[in-house]
RODO-2510 file (C-alpha; in nm, 4 decimals, decimal comma):
residues 471
     n   res          X          Y          Z
     1     m    -7,6813     4,2754     1,7348
     2     n    -8,0228     4,1006     1,6434
     3     g    -7,9896     3,8186     1,4542
     4     q    -7,6834     3,5786     1,3213
     5     m    -7,3929     3,7762     1,1996
     6     f    -7,3069     3,5506     0,8678
     7     g    -7,5436     3,3763     0,6254
     8     i    -7,4681     3,1279     0,3839
     9     v    -7,6277     2,9912     0,0650
    10     g    -7,6047     2,6582    -0,0929
    11     l    -7,4754     2,3608     0,1264
    12     e    -7,3069     2,1151    -0,0674
    13     v    -6,9617     2,0304     0,1042
    14     m    -6,7924     2,3516     0,0489
    15     g    -7,0726     2,5322     0,2046
    16     r    -7,1290     2,3233     0,4795
    17     n    -6,7662     2,3120     0,5825
    18     i    -6,6964     2,6849     0,5459
    19     a    -7,0030     2,7349     0,7609
    20     l    -6,9029     2,5527     1,0081
    21     n    -6,5396     2,7256     0,9816
    22     i    -6,7435     3,0521     1,0231
    23     e    -6,9347     2,9598     1,3242
    24     r    -6,6265     2,7878     1,4781
    25     n    -6,4279     3,1289     1,4749
    26     g    -6,7017     3,3214     1,7034
    27     f    -6,9871     3,4542     1,4162
    28     p    -7,3414     3,2931     1,4634
    29     i    -7,4459     3,1705     1,1250
    30     a    -7,7735     3,1421     0,9103
    31     v    -7,8045     2,8642     0,6413
    32     y    -8,0162     2,8051     0,3477
    33     n    -8,0144     2,5614     0,0848
    34     r    -8,2937     2,5457    -0,2054
    35     t    -8,3432     2,1583    -0,1032
    36     v    -8,4344     2,2202     0,2267
    37     e    -8,4089     1,8907     0,3442
    38     k    -8,0415     1,9389     0,2978
    39     a    -8,0524     2,2542     0,5168
    40     v    -8,2534     2,0464     0,7910
    41     e    -8,0076     1,7918     0,7552
    42     f    -7,6813     2,0082     0,8154
    43     i    -7,9034     2,1937     1,1661
    44     k    -7,9193     1,8601     1,2781
    45     g    -7,5968     1,7068     1,1532
    46     p    -7,2723     1,8784     1,1302
    47     a    -7,4512     2,2232     1,3125
    48     r    -7,5690     2,0661     1,5971
    49     g    -7,5710     2,2676     1,9231
    50     k    -7,3907     2,5075     1,7214
    51     s    -7,4937     2,8753     1,6817
    52     a    -7,6544     2,8096     1,3516
    53     v    -8,0136     2,8819     1,2393
    54     m    -8,1684     2,8052     0,8838
    55     g    -8,4379     2,9566     0,6699
    56     s    -8,6627     2,7622     0,4543
    57     t    -8,7306     3,0167     0,2417
    58     y    -8,5523     3,2940     0,1417
    59     e    -8,7147     3,5398     0,3415
    60     e    -8,7199     3,3490     0,6364
    61     f    -8,3595     3,3522     0,6030
    62     v    -8,3104     3,7179     0,5192
    63     s    -8,5298     3,7693     0,8660
    64     k    -8,2616     3,5896     1,1436
    65     l    -7,9951     3,8176     0,9457
    66     a    -7,8386     4,1202     1,1773
    67     k    -7,8029     4,4318     0,9619
    68     p    -7,6171     4,5003     0,8131
    69     r    -7,6717     4,1281     0,6419
    70     r    -7,3668     3,9356     0,5192
    71     i    -7,4540     3,6694     0,2970
    72     l    -7,1676     3,4534     0,1400
    73     l    -7,3362     3,2538    -0,1768
    74     m    -7,1799     2,8799    -0,2278
    75     v    -7,3480     2,7579    -0,5212
    76     k    -7,2146     2,6577    -0,8764
    77     a    -7,0995     2,9114    -1,0983
    78     g    -7,2936     3,0811    -1,3849
    79     k    -7,6844     3,0871    -1,3729
    80     p    -7,7752     2,9758    -1,0321
    81     v    -7,5918     3,2806    -0,9105
    82     d    -7,7966     3,5132    -1,0972
    83     a    -8,1033     3,3185    -0,9631
    84     v    -7,9868     3,3145    -0,6085
    85     i    -7,8968     3,7160    -0,6539
    86     q    -8,2598     3,7283    -0,8321
    87     s    -8,4193     3,6144    -0,5241
    88     l    -8,2418     3,7831    -0,2690
    89     r    -8,1790     4,1663    -0,4295
    90     p    -8,5937     4,2613    -0,3403
    91     l    -8,5200     4,1393     0,0364
    92     l    -8,2071     4,3310     0,1349
    93     e    -8,1416     4,7077     0,1911
    94     a    -7,8683     4,9371     0,1140
    95     g    -7,5634     4,8880     0,2697
    96     d    -7,6058     4,4831     0,2982
    97     i    -7,3354     4,2669     0,1860
    98     l    -7,3384     3,9635    -0,1032
    99     i    -7,0060     3,7711    -0,1510
   100     d    -6,9899     3,5078    -0,4016
   101     g    -6,7636     3,2513    -0,3203
   102     g    -6,7770     3,0105    -0,6156
   103     n    -6,5743     3,0003    -0,9266
   104     s    -6,7193     3,2384    -1,1057
   105     l    -6,6019     3,3676    -1,4371
   106     f    -6,4437     3,7458    -1,3230
   107     i    -6,6880     3,8890    -1,6290
   108     d    -6,9705     3,7901    -1,4571
   109     t    -6,8580     3,9336    -1,1109
   110     e    -6,8027     4,2689    -1,2562
   111     r    -7,1621     4,2402    -1,3908
   112     r    -7,3415     4,1681    -1,1526
   113     a    -7,1456     4,4214    -0,9072
   114     d    -7,2653     4,6805    -1,1432
   115     e    -7,6265     4,5503    -1,1821
   116     l    -7,6847     4,5833    -0,8060
   117     a    -7,4402     4,9079    -0,7754
   118     p    -7,7404     5,1339    -0,7722
   119     t    -7,9514     4,9421    -0,5023
   120     g    -7,6562     4,9875    -0,2419
   121     i    -7,5897     4,6463    -0,2123
   122     h    -7,2261     4,5779    -0,1551
   123     f    -7,1064     4,2843    -0,4005
   124     f    -6,7825     4,1503    -0,4646
   125     g    -6,6327     3,7854    -0,5702
   126     m    -6,4290     3,6045    -0,3530
   127     g    -6,1991     3,3194    -0,4507
   128     v    -6,2007     3,0107    -0,2329
   129     s    -5,9382     2,7594    -0,2180
   130     g    -5,8359     2,4760    -0,0257
   131     g    -6,0824     2,2148    -0,1345
   132     e    -6,3206     2,0220     0,1424
   133     e    -6,0726     2,0139     0,4478
   134     g    -5,9341     2,4188     0,3742
   135     a    -6,3107     2,5303     0,3554
   136     l    -6,3402     2,3802     0,7367
   137     w    -5,9893     2,4582     0,8648
   138     g    -5,8821     2,7567     0,6873
   139     p    -5,8657     2,8476     0,3344
   140     s    -5,6943     3,0802     0,0865
   141     l    -5,9208     3,3476     0,0566
   142     m    -5,9058     3,6207    -0,2480
   143     p    -6,1625     3,8734    -0,2191
   144     g    -6,1955     4,1448    -0,5069
   145     g    -6,4398     4,4390    -0,5751
   146     d    -6,6070     4,6850    -0,3490
   147     e    -6,3254     4,7293    -0,0866
   148     q    -6,6105     4,8882     0,1879
   149     a    -6,7610     4,5973     0,1729
   150     y    -6,4164     4,4104     0,2398
   151     q    -6,3120     4,6408     0,4933
   152     r    -6,6582     4,5430     0,6931
   153     l    -6,5335     4,1681     0,6450
   154     e    -6,1736     4,1671     0,6911
   155     p    -6,1850     4,0969     1,0728
   156     m    -6,3825     3,7651     1,0256
   157     l    -6,2075     3,6880     0,7054
   158     r    -5,8745     3,6863     0,8427
   159     k    -6,0072     3,4503     1,1479
   160     v    -6,1709     3,1693     0,8444
   161     a    -5,8685     3,1950     0,6448
   162     a    -5,5115     2,9563     0,6818
   163     k    -5,2489     3,0740     0,8666
   164     a    -4,9115     3,1168     0,7217
   165     d    -4,5493     3,2165     0,8768
   166     d    -4,6281     3,5610     0,7824
   167     g    -5,0285     3,6071     0,8510
   168     a    -5,3616     3,4990     0,7211
   169     c    -5,3981     3,3752     0,4184
   170     v    -5,6249     3,6215     0,2826
   171     a    -5,5986     3,9931     0,1292
   172     y    -5,7491     4,2369    -0,0537
   173     c    -5,7195     4,1320    -0,4547
   174     g    -5,8446     4,4866    -0,6145
   175     s    -6,1321     4,6324    -0,7683
   176     r    -6,4069     4,5075    -0,9386
   177     g    -6,3444     4,1300    -1,0520
   178     a    -6,0360     4,1085    -0,9136
   179     g    -6,0606     3,8382    -0,6812
   180     h    -6,2359     3,6313    -0,9505
   181     f    -5,9889     3,6998    -1,1848
   182     v    -5,6601     3,5968    -0,9122
   183     k    -5,8413     3,2358    -0,8438
   184     m    -5,9050     3,1904    -1,2004
   185     v    -5,5215     3,2221    -1,2541
   186     h    -5,4578     3,0325    -0,9185
   187     n    -5,6597     2,7582    -1,0995
   188     g    -5,4421     2,8038    -1,4270
   189     i    -5,1477     2,7797    -1,2162
   190     e    -5,3150     2,4633    -1,0876
   191     y    -5,3467     2,2640    -1,3800
   192     g    -5,0171     2,3284    -1,4943
   193     d    -4,8540     2,1999    -1,1858
   194     m    -5,0840     1,8954    -1,1935
   195     e    -4,9981     1,8129    -1,5297
   196     l    -4,5904     1,8821    -1,4715
   197     i    -4,6283     1,5961    -1,1696
   198     a    -4,8176     1,3400    -1,4021
   199     e    -4,5413     1,3720    -1,6744
   200     a    -4,2756     1,3389    -1,4069
   201     y    -4,4943     1,0154    -1,2860
   202     n    -4,4906     0,9101    -1,6524
   203     l    -4,1093     0,9072    -1,6639
   204     l    -4,0100     0,7588    -1,3155
   205     k    -4,2545     0,4759    -1,3892
   206     n    -4,2249     0,3911    -1,7592
   207     v    -3,8320     0,5451    -1,8371
   208     a    -3,6700     0,4708    -1,4909
   209     g    -3,9268     0,1676    -1,4141
   210     l    -4,0247     0,2379    -1,0660
   211     n    -4,2912     0,0547    -0,9165
   212     n    -4,5579     0,2337    -0,7035
   213     a    -4,3712     0,1543    -0,3723
   214     q    -4,0746     0,3459    -0,5051
   215     l    -4,2539     0,6227    -0,6420
   216     q    -4,4020     0,6634    -0,3517
   217     a    -4,0541     0,7179    -0,1560
   218     v    -3,9471     0,9661    -0,4396
   219     f    -4,2541     1,1946    -0,4164
   220     e    -4,2004     1,1671    -0,0080
   221     e    -3,8132     1,2454    -0,0647
   222     w    -3,8971     1,5315    -0,2858
   223     n    -4,1657     1,6821    -0,0352
   224     t    -3,8745     1,7834     0,2205
   225     d    -3,6888     1,9674    -0,0357
   226     i    -3,7549     2,2402    -0,3055
   227     l    -4,0675     2,0875    -0,4251
   228     k    -4,2529     2,0677    -0,1119
   229     s    -4,5983     2,1668    -0,1847
   230     f    -4,9251     1,9920    -0,1320
   231     l    -4,9561     1,8552    -0,4931
   232     i    -4,6418     1,6698    -0,4358
   233     e    -4,7704     1,5565    -0,0967
   234     i    -5,0394     1,3987    -0,2218
   235     t    -4,8858     1,2468    -0,4907
   236     a    -4,6734     1,0604    -0,2170
   237     k    -5,0274     0,9527    -0,0532
   238     v    -5,2223     0,8206    -0,3605
   239     i    -4,9310     0,6968    -0,5712
   240     n    -4,9360     0,3644    -0,3384
   241     y    -5,2597     0,3791    -0,1850
   242     t    -5,4095     0,0049    -0,1683
   243     d    -5,7606    -0,0717    -0,4327
   244     p    -6,0358    -0,1746    -0,1895
   245     d    -6,1849    -0,3629    -0,4569
   246     k    -5,8463    -0,5149    -0,5497
   247     p    -5,6434    -0,5569    -0,2713
   248     g    -5,2581    -0,6485    -0,3464
   249     t    -5,2772    -0,3412    -0,6072
   250     s    -5,2143     0,0354    -0,6393
   251     l    -5,5888     0,1832    -0,6937
   252     v    -5,4164     0,4748    -0,8922
   253     e    -5,3443     0,1603    -1,1821
   254     n    -5,7163     0,0941    -1,1817
   255     i    -5,8326     0,4365    -1,2447
   256     l    -5,9228     0,5201    -1,6001
   257     d    -5,6927     0,7814    -1,7730
   258     v    -5,9380     1,0397    -1,8420
   259     v    -5,9103     1,3956    -1,6766
   260     g    -6,1666     1,5732    -1,6164
   261     m    -6,2076     1,9392    -1,5910
   262     k    -6,4968     2,2458    -1,4936
   263     g    -6,3552     2,5420    -1,7359
   264     t    -6,1485     2,7577    -1,5168
   265     g    -5,8110     2,6288    -1,6781
   266     t    -6,0279     2,7447    -2,0033
   267     w    -6,0582     3,0779    -1,8747
   268     t    -5,7470     3,1337    -1,8003
   269     i    -5,6075     3,0789    -2,1306
   270     k    -5,8914     3,2691    -2,3107
   271     a    -5,7985     3,5373    -2,0881
   272     a    -5,4150     3,5196    -2,1552
   273     l    -5,5329     3,5179    -2,5590
   274     n    -5,6959     3,8258    -2,4594
   275     l    -5,4350     3,9782    -2,2862
   276     q    -5,1819     3,8633    -2,5249
   277     v    -5,0008     3,7000    -2,2379
   278     p    -4,8400     3,3945    -2,3480
   279     v    -4,8970     3,0799    -2,0940
   280     p    -4,7844     2,7942    -2,2793
   281     t    -4,7355     2,5477    -1,9717
   282     i    -5,1123     2,6069    -1,8466
   283     a    -5,1886     2,5702    -2,2390
   284     a    -5,0528     2,2215    -2,2468
   285     a    -5,2122     2,1293    -1,9529
   286     v    -5,5360     2,2270    -2,1092
   287     d    -5,4339     2,0324    -2,4399
   288     s    -5,3565     1,7597    -2,2272
   289     r    -5,6824     1,6829    -2,0231
   290     e    -5,8469     1,7605    -2,3717
   291     l    -5,6443     1,4896    -2,5423
   292     s    -5,6987     1,2400    -2,2163
   293     m    -6,1039     1,2784    -2,3295
   294     l    -5,9957     1,1222    -2,6667
   295     k    -5,9740     0,7769    -2,4889
   296     s    -6,1317     0,5385    -2,7962
   297     q    -5,9040     0,7130    -3,0266
   298     r    -5,5995     0,6828    -2,7734
   299     v    -5,6684     0,3037    -2,7536
   300     a    -5,7032     0,2677    -3,1495
   301     a    -5,3950     0,4451    -3,2188
   302     s    -5,1676     0,2800    -2,9695
   303     t    -5,2118    -0,0147    -3,2127
   304     m    -5,1526     0,1615    -3,5692
   305     l    -4,9000     0,4522    -3,4816
   306     n    -4,5481     0,3505    -3,4345
   307     g    -4,3132     0,4905    -3,1821
   308     p    -4,0021     0,3710    -3,0160
   309     t    -3,9967     0,0085    -2,8473
   310     s    -3,7656     0,0599    -2,5801
   311     p    -3,8476     0,3384    -2,3526
   312     a    -3,6302     0,2340    -2,0189
   313     i    -3,3137     0,3989    -1,9489
   314     k    -2,9643     0,2170    -1,9072
   315     g    -2,7377     0,3479    -1,6151
   316     d    -2,7777     0,5591    -1,2785
   317     v    -3,1213     0,5448    -1,2109
   318     k    -3,0866     0,7832    -0,9223
   319     a    -2,9331     1,0634    -1,1360
   320     f    -3,2297     1,0084    -1,3749
   321     i    -3,4290     1,0660    -1,0318
   322     n    -3,2440     1,3894    -0,9507
   323     d    -3,2730     1,5237    -1,3013
   324     v    -3,6359     1,4789    -1,3518
   325     r    -3,6743     1,6358    -0,9507
   326     d    -3,5008     1,9546    -1,0975
   327     a    -3,6652     1,9570    -1,4448
   328     l    -4,0120     1,9811    -1,2585
   329     y    -3,8557     2,2305    -1,0512
   330     c    -3,7711     2,5073    -1,3314
   331     s    -4,0918     2,3884    -1,5295
   332     k    -4,3024     2,4672    -1,1890
   333     i    -4,0912     2,7888    -1,1519
   334     c    -4,1910     2,9110    -1,5450
   335     s    -4,5965     2,7499    -1,4677
   336     y    -4,5795     3,0506    -1,1790
   337     a    -4,3919     3,3085    -1,3605
   338     q    -4,6591     3,2687    -1,6184
   339     g    -4,9550     3,3338    -1,4102
   340     m    -4,7575     3,6199    -1,2149
   341     s    -4,7196     3,7799    -1,5771
   342     l    -5,0984     3,7276    -1,6496
   343     l    -5,1919     3,9336    -1,3512
   344     a    -4,9762     4,2097    -1,3952
   345     a    -5,1174     4,2621    -1,7231
   346     a    -5,4632     4,2474    -1,5725
   347     n    -5,3417     4,5122    -1,3319
   348     d    -5,2519     4,6922    -1,6716
   349     a    -5,5873     4,6213    -1,8606
   350     y    -5,8282     4,6629    -1,5431
   351     h    -5,6302     4,8544    -1,3233
   352     y    -5,7413     4,5937    -1,0317
   353     g    -5,4400     4,6912    -0,8351
   354     i    -5,3352     4,3517    -0,7400
   355     r    -5,0452     4,2963    -0,5592
   356     l    -4,8473     4,0176    -0,6717
   357     d    -4,6321     3,9614    -0,3869
   358     e    -4,9660     3,9589    -0,1755
   359     m    -5,1134     3,6722    -0,4011
   360     a    -4,8024     3,4855    -0,3393
   361     r    -4,8146     3,5094     0,0199
   362     i    -5,1959     3,4237     0,0582
   363     w    -5,1367     3,1400    -0,1228
   364     k    -4,8714     2,9788     0,0911
   365     a    -5,1132     2,7873     0,3168
   366     g    -5,4606     2,6702     0,2708
   367     c    -5,5011     2,6374    -0,1098
   368     i    -5,4013     2,4204    -0,3919
   369     i    -5,0704     2,5486    -0,5099
   370     r    -4,9425     2,6326    -0,2014
   371     a    -4,5543     2,5216    -0,1949
   372     v    -4,2357     2,5957    -0,0620
   373     f    -4,1191     2,8218    -0,3047
   374     l    -4,3541     3,0945    -0,3174
   375     d    -4,2277     3,2493    -0,0021
   376     e    -3,9132     3,2914    -0,2530
   377     i    -4,1664     3,4399    -0,5221
   378     k    -4,3072     3,6614    -0,2469
   379     k    -3,9665     3,8050    -0,1431
   380     a    -3,8953     3,8360    -0,5340
   381     f    -4,1726     4,0801    -0,6158
   382     q    -4,1155     4,2546    -0,2530
   383     e    -3,7685     4,3119    -0,3613
   384     e    -3,8308     4,4093    -0,7085
   385     p    -4,1873     4,5908    -0,7208
   386     g    -4,1671     4,6456    -1,1148
   387     l    -4,0169     4,2472    -1,1770
   388     a    -4,1284     4,2078    -1,5413
   389     n    -4,0866     3,8534    -1,5015
   390     l    -4,0231     3,5875    -1,2213
   391     l    -3,7776     3,4218    -1,4389
   392     m    -3,5878     3,7769    -1,4227
   393     a    -3,5711     3,7207    -1,0522
   394     t    -3,2317     3,7053    -0,9307
   395     r    -3,2975     3,3967    -0,6632
   396     f    -3,4803     3,1896    -0,9658
   397     r    -3,1866     3,2960    -1,2321
   398     q    -2,9188     3,1397    -0,9904
   399     a    -3,1545     2,8394    -0,9000
   400     f    -3,1955     2,7776    -1,2468
   401     t    -2,8194     2,7599    -1,3673
   402     p    -2,7665     2,4160    -1,1834
   403     r    -3,0664     2,3088    -1,3109
   404     q    -3,0766     2,3708    -1,6724
   405     a    -2,8806     2,0968    -1,7897
   406     a    -3,0641     1,8202    -1,6231
   407     w    -3,4065     1,9874    -1,7751
   408     r    -3,2723     1,9700    -2,1373
   409     r    -3,1365     1,6203    -2,0950
   410     i    -3,4994     1,5191    -1,9350
   411     i    -3,6718     1,6385    -2,2140
   412     e    -3,4338     1,4518    -2,4696
   413     v    -3,4840     1,1241    -2,2626
   414     g    -3,9056     1,1807    -2,3298
   415     i    -3,8659     1,2039    -2,6900
   416     r    -3,6467     0,9502    -2,7607
   417     a    -3,8804     0,7274    -2,5296
   418     g    -4,1646     0,8161    -2,6741
   419     i    -4,3042     0,9687    -2,3518
   420     p    -4,5429     1,2913    -2,4285
   421     l    -4,3904     1,5886    -2,2209
   422     p    -4,5914     1,8482    -2,3445
   423     a    -4,6163     2,0805    -2,0388
   424     f    -4,2325     2,0479    -1,9623
   425     s    -4,1452     2,0807    -2,2969
   426     a    -4,3641     2,3962    -2,3362
   427     s    -4,1862     2,5310    -2,0022
   428     l    -3,8193     2,4994    -2,1501
   429     a    -3,9754     2,6627    -2,4447
   430     y    -4,1214     2,9656    -2,2844
   431     y    -3,7516     2,9703    -2,1048
   432     d    -3,5703     2,9910    -2,4099
   433     s    -3,7939     3,2069    -2,6075
   434     y    -3,8162     3,4771    -2,3152
   435     r    -3,4193     3,4876    -2,2984
   436     s    -3,3696     3,4614    -2,6862
   437     a    -3,2761     3,8394    -2,7699
   438     r    -3,4229     3,7780    -3,1061
   439     l    -3,6812     3,5236    -3,2605
   440     p    -3,7636     3,4114    -3,6194
   441     g    -4,0762     3,6456    -3,5689
   442     n    -3,8950     3,8470    -3,8345
   443     l    -3,9609     3,5606    -4,1298
   444     i    -4,3152     3,5579    -4,0326
   445     q    -4,3637     3,9328    -4,0440
   446     a    -4,2103     3,9285    -4,3705
   447     q    -4,5049     3,6201    -4,4875
   448     r    -4,7940     3,8585    -4,3538
   449     d    -4,6775     4,1262    -4,5436
   450     f    -4,6144     3,9138    -4,8793
   451     f    -4,9475     3,7718    -4,8712
   452     g    -5,1642     4,0148    -4,6573
   453     a    -4,9872     4,3764    -4,6703
   454     h    -4,9715     4,3607    -4,2551
   455     t    -4,6433     4,5815    -4,2840
   456     f    -4,3563     4,5346    -4,0698
   457     a    -4,0932     4,7220    -3,8583
   458     r    -3,7077     4,7110    -3,9596
   459     v    -3,4034     4,7172    -3,6733
   460     d    -3,2834     5,0572    -3,8025
   461     k    -3,6327     5,2011    -3,7981
   462     p    -3,8091     5,0452    -3,5326
   463     e    -4,1396     5,2874    -3,4589
   464     e    -4,1897     5,2973    -3,8311
   465     m    -4,4237     5,0416    -3,9933
   466     v    -4,3595     4,9692    -4,4062
   467     h    -4,4865     4,7814    -4,6401
   468     l    -4,3206     4,6350    -4,9413
   469     e    -4,4754     4,5340    -5,2990
   470     w    -4,2663     4,1942    -5,2927
   471     k    -4,4045     4,0487    -5,6373
***
């Protein structure tokens, strides 16, 4: 074979690290970056002495690749991806493979695949999760689109991906934009998970009165049990980290409480709205980030709007910590249940062919939302392939029973203390709504028919839509 086996376009930190990962696993690489100096630095620095070459132009880059060419795009989502494709398109041939490894919107991925289809160039989108470390040592990979292209790349992807106890954390997600749809939902769950942990932190700090060293001990303990996960692990690491600029203080206390976001959480909510799938925990997490951005307004409101004056609890602090743990577990499962329901709805609407048990499996290592209970989620969908909702799985119904009272107590404490718990509350409301045989929607239907003649169905005639002249 003449030429390098794999090409990478884009050498920001994720691109650099995954390039090194690919090369380390036995696949000589060629790289290209729009800013040529960055490619030179990579070749002379991290890739020095490795099977890596660079191209200063797209033409030179493509010429260094063996046929059929395999090229991974690690560039910013949106117009930059289209620009790279347009530059590469005239240089490629039928049978060549293009992979978009960025956080692209699944609709854009499907458009690009359709545009490239007449050329014979294979295209698919691939979610890559795990951050900088994951990209270097083994990410969770979520490829979707052209199955023929995936089959040609599967041996390499399996070597590059993270490894769990049941295999490499990569699987064909499905047709068209399935890979990027799965990654979008993964990120939505990530939003919910992070918000829930932050709310637990708020309760432990401002209601239980724990200091940062005590908080670190709590999260370290939680990371040995049912909550064991990457996000709990890193929370324990950052919560009491000493501020290098202010020795004697925890850095987290000196970080501005304004949370950024890049849009994937919002995409998840929009997709859920289009598919009519409720994702209240994820929506609450996005709302919370948006509220955090109203910093100046919040500061002003804190001096003008009244609330409870004494949020501290009285009684057994250890029991309270255990309640928070149980509430966090239940709320997390609700967040994952919402994400899995969204994936199932996408299967029905877009005919992707996503396997929910496989998605839980490939998230077990490498990715940001990896957690010990993902193995239980995988088993739940394996045992009941037609499972309507994760909450209905026997193993989770049994897990909720002894923890439900704690969940409700924690939210009551938060309300009485004036501690905002939007994601905790949304999770519980989701659970209570899902388990209710009858919700108050009958009243809403009556109102809609009264003012807009929208019709309603009767309990005794559920298949017949009727309108009443109320006036």
